[in-house]
C-alpha positions in Angstrom: -26.8 75.4 30.3 -29.1 73.7 32.8 -27.7 70.9 35.0 -29.0 67.4 35.4 -29.6 66.0 38.9 -28.7 62.4 39.2 -30.3 61.0 42.3 -29.9 57.5 43.5 -31.7 55.8 46.4 -28.5 54.0 47.6 -24.8 54.3 47.0 -25.0 50.7 45.8 -26.8 52.0 42.7 -23.7 53.9 41.6 -22.3 50.9 39.7 -25.3 51.4 37.3 -25.6 55.2 37.6 -21.9 55.8 36.7 -22.9 55.0 33.1 -25.3 57.9 33.3 -22.5 60.2 34.5 -20.1 59.1 31.9 -22.6 59.7 29.1 -23.5 63.2 30.5 -19.7 64.0 30.5 -19.5 62.9 26.8 -22.0 65.6 26.0 -20.4 68.2 28.4 -23.6 68.4 30.4 -23.2 69.7 33.9 -24.6 67.4 36.6 -24.8 66.8 40.3 -24.9 63.3 41.8 -26.6 62.7 45.2 -28.0 59.8 47.3 -31.5 60.4 48.7 -34.1 57.9 49.8 -37.8 58.1 49.1 -38.3 56.2 52.4 -35.3 57.0 54.6 -34.9 60.7 53.7 -38.2 61.7 52.2 -38.0 65.3 53.5 -34.6 65.8 51.9 -35.8 64.3 48.6 -38.9 66.5 48.6 -36.9 69.7 49.4 -34.3 69.0 46.8 -37.0 68.5 44.2 -39.0 71.6 45.2 -35.8 73.7 44.8 -34.3 72.0 41.8 -35.5 74.4 39.2 -34.3 77.4 41.1 -31.0 75.7 41.7 -30.4 75.5 37.9 -31.5 72.0 37.1 -33.4 71.2 33.9 -33.9 67.5 34.4 -33.9 65.0 37.3 -32.8 61.4 36.9 -33.9 59.1 39.7 -32.3 55.7 40.0 -33.7 53.2 42.5 -34.2 49.5 43.0 -36.7 47.4 44.9 -39.7 49.5 45.7 -38.2 52.3 43.6 -40.5 55.2 44.8 -37.7 57.8 44.4 -38.8 59.0 41.0 -42.4 59.4 42.1 -41.4 61.3 45.2 -39.2 63.7 43.2 -41.8 64.1 40.5 -44.5 64.9 43.0 -42.6 68.0 44.1 -41.4 69.6 40.8 -42.5 70.6 37.4 -39.2 69.5 35.9 -39.0 66.3 33.8 -38.1 63.3 35.9 -36.5 60.2 34.3 -36.6 57.0 36.3 -33.9 54.2 36.1 -35.3 51.1 37.7 -32.3 49.2 39.2 -32.1 45.4 39.0 -32.3 43.7 42.4 -31.8 40.1 43.4 -35.4 39.5 44.6 -37.4 40.2 41.4 -34.7 40.8 38.8 -35.7 44.5 38.5 -39.4 43.9 37.7 -40.4 45.4 41.1 -38.4 48.5 40.4 -39.7 48.8 36.9 -43.3 48.6 37.9 -42.9 51.0 40.9 -41.2 53.5 38.6 -43.4 53.3 35.5 -46.8 53.0 37.2 -47.4 56.6 38.3 -50.8 58.3 38.9 -52.1 60.8 36.5 -50.4 64.2 36.9 -47.2 62.8 38.3 -45.3 61.4 35.3 -41.9 59.7 35.5 -40.4 58.9 32.1 -38.9 55.5 32.6 -36.1 53.8 30.8 -35.4 50.0 30.9 -34.0 48.2 33.9 -30.4 49.4 34.5 -30.9 51.7 31.5 -28.5 54.3 32.7 -27.1 55.3 29.3 -30.6 55.9 27.8 -31.5 58.0 30.9 -28.6 60.3 30.2 -29.4 60.5 26.4 -33.1 61.3 27.2 -31.9 64.0 29.6 -29.7 65.5 26.9 -32.5 65.3 24.4 -34.7 67.3 26.8 -32.0 69.9 27.3 -31.3 70.0 23.6 -34.8 71.4 22.9 -33.3 74.8 24.0 -29.6 74.3 23.2 -28.5 74.0 19.6 -25.0 72.8 20.5 -26.5 69.8 22.3 -28.8 69.2 19.4 -25.8 69.0 17.1 -24.0 66.6 19.4 -27.0 64.3 19.5 -27.3 64.4 15.7 -23.6 63.5 15.4 -24.1 60.6 17.8 -27.0 59.3 15.7 -24.8 59.6 12.6 -22.0 57.7 14.2 -24.3 54.9 15.3 -25.7 54.6 11.7 -22.1 54.5 10.3 -21.2 51.8 12.8 -24.1 49.7 11.8 -23.4 50.2 8.1 -19.8 49.0 8.6 -21.0 46.0 10.5 -23.5 45.2 7.7 -20.7 45.3 5.1 -18.5 43.1 7.3 -21.2 40.5 7.9 -22.1 40.4 4.2 -18.4 39.8 3.4 -18.0 37.1 6.1 -21.2 35.3 5.0 -20.0 35.3 1.3 -16.7 33.8 2.4 -18.4 30.7 3.9 
């Protein structure tokens, strides 16, 4: 199975990114977590991205706040899918990171989840890997079924509570 690279621009992003790691673990997807900066270590980020496919990765997740150029730098140097997680910052409430991550030029896509959307980034990475892995596909289907059953139980409960008023 291909690995998922989880790259963050700063170790302070880990409080959000750990949710990505936990979700990947739930699906038994191998991963590697690194800190690289689009601005402070651009050569390291570019070299990692250039070699990611040969190093056994199938998807790259890039989490960054503020200017959030990490996803774009990684995407510029690979043909692998890159998923961006814009990280909320104090200055603009994450809007700066969202716009910097989602507004990419033609030919350099970064699939972007919502601000602090670490869980969805992991699930999207699993969905991409599941295109060629039937066991992952089944785990995703099971997850969707569990979610639907949970909503159905909540629906029954709320109907019962409303009728008791």
